[in-house]
Short mmCIF file of the C-alpha atoms (twelve columns), coordinates in Angstrom:
data_MODEL
# 
_entry.id   MODEL 
# 
loop_
_atom_site.group_PDB 
_atom_site.id 
_atom_site.type_symbol 
_atom_site.label_atom_id 
_atom_site.label_alt_id 
_atom_site.label_comp_id 
_atom_site.label_asym_id 
_atom_site.label_seq_id 
_atom_site.Cartn_x 
_atom_site.Cartn_y 
_atom_site.Cartn_z 
_atom_site.pdbx_PDB_model_num 
ATOM 1   C CA . MET A 1   -44.971 -1.610  20.728 1 
ATOM 2   C CA . TRP A 2   -42.953 -1.516  17.746 1 
ATOM 3   C CA . ILE A 3   -44.211 -2.470  14.535 1 
ATOM 4   C CA . ILE A 4   -42.351 -3.098  11.195 1 
ATOM 5   C CA . THR A 5   -43.851 -3.105  8.113  1 
ATOM 6   C CA . THR A 6   -42.873 -2.960  4.472  1 
ATOM 7   C CA . ARG A 7   -44.567 0.521   4.942  1 
ATOM 8   C CA . GLY A 8   -42.361 1.814   7.630  1 
ATOM 9   C CA . PHE A 9   -41.604 1.502   11.402 1 
ATOM 10  C CA . LEU A 10  -44.195 2.521   13.971 1 
ATOM 11  C CA . SER A 11  -44.066 2.644   17.642 1 
ATOM 12  C CA . VAL A 12  -47.275 2.824   19.524 1 
ATOM 13  C CA . VAL A 13  -47.730 3.817   22.922 1 
ATOM 14  C CA . GLN A 14  -51.005 4.345   25.279 1 
ATOM 15  C CA . ASN A 15  -51.454 8.219   25.189 1 
ATOM 16  C CA . ALA A 16  -51.076 9.440   28.684 1 
ATOM 17  C CA . ASP A 17  -52.937 12.757  28.017 1 
ATOM 18  C CA . ALA A 18  -55.731 11.056  25.913 1 
ATOM 19  C CA . LYS A 19  -59.289 13.440  26.654 1 
ATOM 20  C CA . ALA A 20  -61.270 10.797  24.394 1 
ATOM 21  C CA . PRO A 21  -61.082 7.326   23.006 1 
ATOM 22  C CA . HIS A 22  -60.063 8.653   19.588 1 
ATOM 23  C CA . GLU A 23  -56.725 9.813   21.303 1 
ATOM 24  C CA . ALA A 24  -56.296 6.622   22.993 1 
ATOM 25  C CA . LEU A 25  -52.941 5.667   21.374 1 
ATOM 26  C CA . LEU A 26  -49.789 7.734   20.549 1 
ATOM 27  C CA . VAL A 27  -48.331 6.696   17.203 1 
ATOM 28  C CA . ARG A 28  -44.664 7.847   16.621 1 
ATOM 29  C CA . ALA A 29  -42.536 7.629   13.738 1 
ATOM 30  C CA . ARG A 30  -38.723 8.519   12.971 1 
ATOM 31  C CA . VAL A 31  -39.404 8.878   9.339  1 
ATOM 32  C CA . ARG A 32  -42.506 11.287  8.448  1 
ATOM 33  C CA . GLU A 33  -43.552 9.175   5.405  1 
ATOM 34  C CA . ASP A 34  -44.122 6.052   7.984  1 
ATOM 35  C CA . LEU A 35  -46.599 8.313   9.929  1 
ATOM 36  C CA . ASP A 36  -48.100 9.751   6.752  1 
ATOM 37  C CA . HIS A 37  -48.792 6.077   5.321  1 
ATOM 38  C CA . PHE A 38  -50.896 5.559   8.976  1 
ATOM 39  C CA . ALA A 39  -52.394 9.054   8.610  1 
ATOM 40  C CA . ASP A 40  -53.622 8.174   4.894  1 
ATOM 41  C CA . PHE A 41  -55.472 4.932   6.162  1 
ATOM 42  C CA . VAL A 42  -57.083 6.694   8.651  1 
ATOM 43  C CA . ALA A 43  -58.082 9.614   6.141  1 
ATOM 44  C CA . ARG A 44  -59.720 6.647   3.861  1 
ATOM 45  C CA . HIS A 45  -61.848 5.718   7.345  1 
ATOM 46  C CA . GLY A 46  -62.711 9.753   8.177  1 
ATOM 47  C CA . ALA A 47  -60.730 12.548  8.939  1 
ATOM 48  C CA . ARG A 48  -57.158 12.624  8.655  1 
ATOM 49  C CA . PRO A 49  -55.152 13.041  11.882 1 
ATOM 50  C CA . ALA A 50  -52.701 15.736  12.015 1 
ATOM 51  C CA . VAL A 51  -49.130 14.659  12.160 1 
ATOM 52  C CA . THR A 52  -47.447 16.782  14.396 1 
ATOM 53  C CA . GLY A 53  -43.322 17.582  14.142 1 
ATOM 54  C CA . THR A 54  -41.452 16.843  17.406 1 
ATOM 55  C CA . PRO A 55  -37.885 17.482  16.232 1 
ATOM 56  C CA . HIS A 56  -36.231 17.230  20.146 1 
ATOM 57  C CA . PHE A 57  -37.845 13.826  20.791 1 
ATOM 58  C CA . ASP A 58  -36.589 10.476  19.927 1 
ATOM 59  C CA . TYR A 59  -39.490 9.987   17.479 1 
ATOM 60  C CA . GLY A 60  -39.748 13.180  15.522 1 
ATOM 61  C CA . TYR A 61  -43.252 12.590  14.361 1 
ATOM 62  C CA . ARG A 62  -46.426 11.677  16.127 1 
ATOM 63  C CA . LEU A 63  -50.248 11.808  16.079 1 
ATOM 64  C CA . THR A 64  -53.016 10.262  18.354 1 
ATOM 65  C CA . THR A 65  -55.775 7.754   16.962 1 
ATOM 66  C CA . SER A 66  -58.367 4.893   18.762 1 
ATOM 67  C CA . ARG A 67  -57.428 1.960   19.472 1 
ATOM 68  C CA . GLU A 68  -60.023 0.537   16.890 1 
ATOM 69  C CA . MET A 69  -58.156 2.170   14.220 1 
ATOM 70  C CA . PHE A 70  -54.850 1.307   15.100 1 
ATOM 71  C CA . ALA A 71  -56.119 -2.531  15.161 1 
ATOM 72  C CA . SER A 72  -57.841 -1.912  11.774 1 
ATOM 73  C CA . TYR A 73  -54.481 -0.757  10.288 1 
ATOM 74  C CA . LEU A 74  -52.786 -4.074  11.540 1 
ATOM 75  C CA . THR A 75  -55.824 -6.243  10.132 1 
ATOM 76  C CA . GLU A 76  -55.638 -4.337  6.583  1 
ATOM 77  C CA . HIS A 77  -51.870 -5.191  6.830  1 
ATOM 78  C CA . VAL A 78  -52.026 -8.684  7.861  1 
ATOM 79  C CA . GLY A 79  -54.635 -8.888  4.858  1 
ATOM 80  C CA . ALA A 80  -52.654 -7.804  2.352  1 
ATOM 81  C CA . LEU A 81  -49.611 -10.059 3.264  1 
ATOM 82  C CA . ASN A 82  -48.509 -11.808 0.254  1 
ATOM 83  C CA . TYR A 83  -44.702 -12.630 0.558  1 
ATOM 84  C CA . PRO A 84  -42.991 -15.700 1.791  1 
ATOM 85  C CA . ASN A 85  -39.741 -13.887 3.261  1 
ATOM 86  C CA . PHE A 86  -39.917 -10.162 4.920  1 
ATOM 87  C CA . LYS A 87  -36.239 -9.466  4.461  1 
ATOM 88  C CA . ASN A 88  -36.455 -10.132 0.690  1 
ATOM 89  C CA . GLU A 89  -39.556 -8.060  0.194  1 
ATOM 90  C CA . ILE A 90  -38.059 -4.890  1.866  1 
ATOM 91  C CA . GLY A 91  -34.941 -5.498  -0.168 1 
ATOM 92  C CA . LYS A 92  -37.278 -5.324  -3.599 1 
ATOM 93  C CA . GLU A 93  -38.835 -2.324  -2.017 1 
ATOM 94  C CA . ASP A 94  -36.338 0.040   -0.316 1 
ATOM 95  C CA . PRO A 95  -32.885 -1.463  -0.266 1 
ATOM 96  C CA . LYS A 96  -31.329 1.369   1.880  1 
ATOM 97  C CA . ARG A 97  -34.139 0.888   4.766  1 
ATOM 98  C CA . ALA A 98  -33.464 -3.149  3.946  1 
ATOM 99  C CA . HIS A 99  -30.182 -2.544  5.182  1 
ATOM 100 C CA . VAL A 100 -31.437 -0.883  8.218  1 
ATOM 101 C CA . TYR A 101 -33.997 -3.640  9.181  1 
ATOM 102 C CA . MET A 102 -31.234 -6.009  8.590  1 
ATOM 103 C CA . GLY A 103 -29.397 -4.353  11.611 1 
ATOM 104 C CA . VAL A 104 -32.418 -4.525  13.909 1 
ATOM 105 C CA . TRP A 105 -32.896 -8.394  12.575 1 
ATOM 106 C CA . THR A 106 -29.239 -9.130  13.512 1 
ATOM 107 C CA . ALA A 107 -29.468 -7.611  17.410 1 
ATOM 108 C CA . LEU A 108 -33.329 -8.998  17.773 1 
ATOM 109 C CA . ARG A 109 -31.280 -12.757 16.666 1 
ATOM 110 C CA . LYS A 110 -29.442 -12.064 19.987 1 
ATOM 111 C CA . LEU A 111 -32.120 -12.904 22.201 1 
ATOM 112 C CA . ARG A 112 -31.775 -16.763 20.792 1 
ATOM 113 C CA . GLY A 113 -28.673 -16.816 22.539 1 
ATOM 114 C CA . PRO A 114 -25.154 -18.077 21.419 1 
ATOM 115 C CA . GLN A 115 -25.997 -21.108 20.392 1 
ATOM 116 C CA . ALA A 116 -28.514 -19.983 17.651 1 
ATOM 117 C CA . LYS A 117 -27.307 -21.061 14.328 1 
ATOM 118 C CA . ALA A 118 -28.124 -19.238 11.103 1 
ATOM 119 C CA . ALA A 119 -30.940 -20.439 9.240  1 
ATOM 120 C CA . LYS A 120 -30.410 -21.027 5.472  1 
ATOM 121 C CA . PRO A 121 -32.929 -19.464 3.267  1 
# 
């Protein structure tokens, strides 16, 4: 699953190497700060997980966590949601990232097909 928030972009998958419930998910990021934000969240609820650098992989940083911890992270983000337009919010917080996210938004808009018209904000 891909999670794109005002605090970063994460890719989350089942951890095929998990040996315990607290390792059930593999959370990956391309930007260290994005994963550090999640690791800081975990640290507020217990021990901070180690962020591993994996420069030869598609996602350069990763850590493991439990399904419950990641669900709590998402719940906190939903509870704190206080803006009416995601693209505008990113633009206020991080214009460089907003430009990248706009590329993602544009690419995903193609899922609607060629008949889709752009909505006016």
